[in-house]
C-alpha positions in Angstrom: -13.5 -73.5 3.3 -17.5 -74.5 3.6 -17.5 -72.7 6.4 -15.1 -69.6 4.8 -17.9 -69.5 1.7 -21.0 -69.0 4.5 -19.0 -66.0 6.1 -18.9 -64.7 2.7 -22.2 -65.3 1.8 -23.5 -63.5 5.3 -21.0 -60.4 5.1 -22.4 -60.1 0.8 -26.2 -60.4 2.1 -25.6 -57.8 4.9 -24.3 -55.6 2.5 -27.7 -56.0 -0.4 -29.9 -55.3 2.5 -27.8 -52.3 3.5 -27.5 -50.9 0.4 -31.2 -51.8 -0.1 -32.0 -50.1 3.1 -29.4 -46.3 2.6 -31.6 -46.5 -1.6 -34.9 -46.8 0.5 -34.5 -43.8 2.6 -32.7 -41.9 -0.2 -36.3 -42.5 -2.3 -38.8 -42.0 0.2 -40.5 -38.7 0.1 -41.5 -36.8 3.1 -45.2 -35.5 3.2 -44.4 -31.9 2.3 -42.2 -33.4 -0.1 -45.0 -35.4 -1.7 -47.7 -32.0 -1.1 -44.9 -29.5 -2.6 -44.5 -31.8 -5.8 -47.7 -32.2 -6.3 -48.3 -28.3 -6.4 -46.1 -27.8 -8.8 -47.0 -30.8 -11.3 -50.3 -29.3 -11.6 -48.4 -25.8 -12.4 -46.3 -27.3 -15.1 -49.3 -29.7 -17.2 -50.9 -28.3 -20.1 -53.4 -30.2 -20.9 -55.5 -33.9 -19.8 -58.0 -36.3 -20.7 -59.7 -37.8 -17.8 -63.3 -39.6 -16.5 -64.3 -38.5 -14.0 -66.7 -39.8 -10.9 -68.4 -36.7 -9.0 -69.8 -37.2 -5.7 -71.6 -34.4 -3.7 -73.9 -33.7 -1.2 -77.0 -32.2 -2.2 -80.5 -30.9 -1.1 -82.0 -33.9 -1.2 -79.3 -36.3 -0.4 -75.8 -37.2 -2.4 -75.9 -36.7 -5.8 -73.7 -38.9 -8.4 -72.7 -37.5 -11.8 -69.9 -39.0 -14.5 -67.9 -37.1 -17.3 -65.4 -37.5 -20.2 -63.2 -34.6 -20.0 -60.9 -32.9 -22.2 -59.0 -29.7 -20.7 -56.6 -27.6 -22.5 -55.0 -25.0 -19.6 -53.7 -22.1 -21.1 -56.4 -20.8 -22.8 -59.1 -22.2 -20.8 -60.7 -25.1 -23.3 -63.1 -27.6 -21.7 -65.1 -30.3 -23.5 -67.4 -32.6 -21.7 -69.3 -35.6 -22.5 -72.2 -36.6 -19.8 -74.4 -39.3 -20.9 -75.3 -37.7 -24.7 -74.8 -34.7 -23.2 -72.1 -32.5 -25.5 -70.8 -29.5 -23.9 -68.3 -27.0 -25.0 -66.3 -23.8 -23.5 -63.6 -21.9 -24.3 -62.2 -18.8 -22.7 -63.0 -15.5 -24.9 -65.2 -17.6 -27.3 -69.4 -17.5 -27.7 -69.6 -14.7 -25.0 -68.1 -16.8 -22.6 -70.8 -19.0 -22.3 -71.5 -22.9 -22.5 -72.6 -24.4 -25.8 -74.4 -27.0 -24.5 -75.8 -30.2 -26.7 -78.5 -31.4 -24.5 -80.2 -35.0 -24.3 -83.6 -34.1 -23.7 -86.5 -31.5 -24.8 -85.5 -29.0 -26.4 -83.5 -30.3 -28.4 -81.6 -27.8 -29.6 -78.0 -26.4 -28.8 -78.0 -23.9 -26.1 -75.7 -21.3 -25.0 -75.5 -21.1 -21.4 -73.8 -19.0 -18.6 -71.6 -21.7 -16.5 -72.4 -19.4 -13.4 -76.0 -19.5 -14.2 -78.9 -21.4 -12.6 -79.2 -24.0 -15.4 -75.8 -24.8 -15.3 -75.3 -25.2 -11.0 -78.4 -26.5 -10.2 -77.4 -28.4 -7.2 -74.4 -28.5 -8.0 -70.8 -27.7 -5.8 -68.6 -26.0 -8.5 -68.8 -24.8 -12.0 -66.6 -25.1 -15.3 -64.0 -22.9 -14.0 -63.1 -25.2 -10.7 -62.4 -28.2 -13.2 -59.0 -29.9 -13.5 -56.8 -29.7 -10.8 -55.7 -26.3 -10.2 -58.8 -25.4 -7.8 -58.5 -27.9 -5.4 -54.1 -27.5 -5.8 -54.8 -23.6 -4.8 -56.9 -25.2 -1.7 -54.1 -27.2 -0.6 -51.5 -25.0 -1.0 -53.6 -22.0 0.6 -54.0 -24.8 3.9 -50.2 -25.5 4.1 -49.5 -22.0 3.7 -52.0 -21.3 6.7 -50.1 -23.9 8.9 -46.9 -22.6 8.3 -44.8 -24.4 10.8 -47.3 -26.5 12.1 -47.9 -28.6 9.0 -46.8 -32.1 10.2 -49.3 -31.5 13.0 -52.2 -31.1 10.2 -50.8 -33.3 7.0 -50.1 -36.9 7.3 -48.8 -39.5 4.9 -50.8 -42.9 5.8 -49.8 -45.6 3.2 -48.7 -46.0 -0.1 -52.3 -48.2 -2.1 -53.3 -48.6 -5.1 -56.8 -46.2 -5.6 -58.6 -45.6 -9.2 -56.1 -48.8 -10.6 -53.2 -46.4 -10.2 -50.1 -46.5 -7.2 -51.0 -43.8 -5.0 -49.9 -41.7 -1.6 -53.1 -41.2 1.1 -52.4 -38.1 2.7 -54.9 -36.8 4.6 -55.3 -33.1 6.0 -57.0 -32.9 9.1 -58.0 -29.3 10.1 -58.8 -30.8 13.7 -60.0 -27.1 14.9 -62.5 -27.1 11.8 -66.1 -24.6 13.0 -67.8 -22.1 11.8 -67.7 -18.6 12.7 -69.4 -15.3 11.6 -68.9 -13.2 9.0 -69.8 -9.9 7.7 -70.2 -8.7 4.2 -68.7 -6.1 2.9 -69.4 -3.9 -0.6 -70.4 -5.9 -3.4 -69.9 -9.2 -2.2 -71.0 -12.4 -2.6 -71.6 -15.8 -1.5 -69.4 -16.9 -4.4 -66.2 -14.2 -4.2 -67.1 -14.6 0.1 -65.9 -18.5 -0.8 -63.0 -17.6 -3.0 -61.8 -15.2 -1.1 -61.8 -17.2 2.2 -60.9 -20.4 0.3 -63.7 -22.2 1.7 -66.6 -24.3 0.1 -69.5 -21.7 -1.8 -72.0 -24.8 -0.9 -71.1 -25.5 2.2 -72.0 -21.2 3.1 -75.2 -21.8 1.4 -75.8 -25.1 3.7 -75.2 -23.6 7.0 -77.1 -20.3 6.1 -81.0 -21.8 5.9 -82.3 -18.5 5.2 -80.0 -18.2 1.8 -81.9 -19.9 -1.2 -79.2 -20.0 -3.6 -75.8 -18.9 -5.2 -77.4 -15.7 -6.4 -79.0 -14.4 -3.3 -78.0 -10.9 -3.3 -76.4 -9.9 -0.1 -76.2 -6.7 1.8 -73.2 -4.5 3.4 -73.6 -5.7 7.0 -75.3 -9.1 6.6 -74.1 -11.0 9.0 -73.7 -15.1 7.4 -71.6 -18.6 9.5 -68.5 -19.4 7.2 -66.8 -22.8 8.3 -62.6 -21.6 8.9 -61.7 -23.9 6.8 -62.3 -25.8 3.3 -63.1 -29.0 5.2 -62.8 -31.7 8.3 -60.8 -33.6 6.6 -59.5 -33.9 3.2 -57.9 -37.1 1.7 -55.9 -36.9 -1.7 -55.0 -39.8 -3.5 -51.7 -38.6 -4.9 -50.5 -40.6 -8.2 -47.2 -41.3 -7.8 -46.1 -41.2 -11.2 -47.7 -37.7 -12.5 -48.4 -36.5 -9.3 -51.8 -35.6 -9.5 -54.5 -35.9 -7.1 -56.6 -39.1 -8.9 -58.9 -39.0 -5.9 -60.0 -36.5 -3.7 -62.7 -37.2 -0.5 -63.8 -34.2 1.7 -65.4 -34.2 4.7 -67.4 -32.0 7.2 -68.5 -32.7 10.4 -71.8 -34.3 9.1 -69.8 -36.6 6.8 -69.2 -36.5 3.4 -69.4 -33.7 1.7 -68.0 -34.3 -1.8 -65.6 -37.0 -3.6 -64.0 -36.7 -6.9 -62.1 -39.6 -8.7 -60.2 -39.4 -11.8 -60.6 -42.7 -13.9 -58.2 -43.2 -17.2 -55.9 -40.2 -16.7 -53.6 -39.1 -19.6 -51.2 -36.1 -18.8 -50.1 -33.8 -22.1 -51.6 -35.8 -24.6 -52.1 -34.8 -27.8 -55.3 -33.0 -28.0 -55.5 -31.1 -31.9 -57.4 -27.5 -31.7 -60.3 -29.0 -33.7 -61.5 -31.3 -30.6 -62.6 -28.0 -29.5 -64.4 -26.6 -31.9 -68.4 -27.8 -32.5 -67.5 -29.1 -35.8 -65.0 -31.5 -34.6 -66.3 -34.4 -36.6 -66.6 -37.3 -33.4 -69.3 -34.3 -31.8 -72.5 -34.1 -32.3 -73.2 -30.1 -31.6 
């Protein structure tokens, strides 16, 4: 009787283990499925709140920024708080300029062009690239470009906690990363070229020392060096609940190029329309 009980227990344990393995196989996602779901999640979300830490390579070393963000995607509305500085931008409002309360002289509210020199300075991106759409477009472009070689470029390395969130860690390795010549066409700018090729405009500036800033006038027939991909390596930490990239780390042939870390992410929170106005009770415009 005792022996029979042991046998039954062993069979039960085996069946439970087998069942667990089968369920794990059913729920395990491939790298392509994770990336596909991430891109779909970026399309499906409407609003965000988050804190953002930015690390970007600049002309004199690494630059660091932190901000609190409220973002509505359609229509696009943004509120930023950066160490006493407040910024409000709404599509079609204020002549498409950002309304800014500085935390220094001249201590009066300013209307600034998001693409202008005062707002861009030594930064890699503008207000228009905030959120997840921009990097989603880059990742989607890479996936489409590599086609059937997807698994040679996209690797799922682990499941780990990142920014206090359970995440899939996926590395995109552009093993053939390098630079090539590009001949400027009619009415092209550094920004338009970067957008067309899905590469970083800041990287174009870096590798063309004769260019001073984003606003240099380019001439038709001028030859520039451009990267053949957005980066050599891109590491994505994709949140397992929201399937959004709460961490993005970008490396080129020189090392760390830029890194973006999202904290306290809220997806589709309730945000009153008043929170995208300069008269909102909690703001100091």
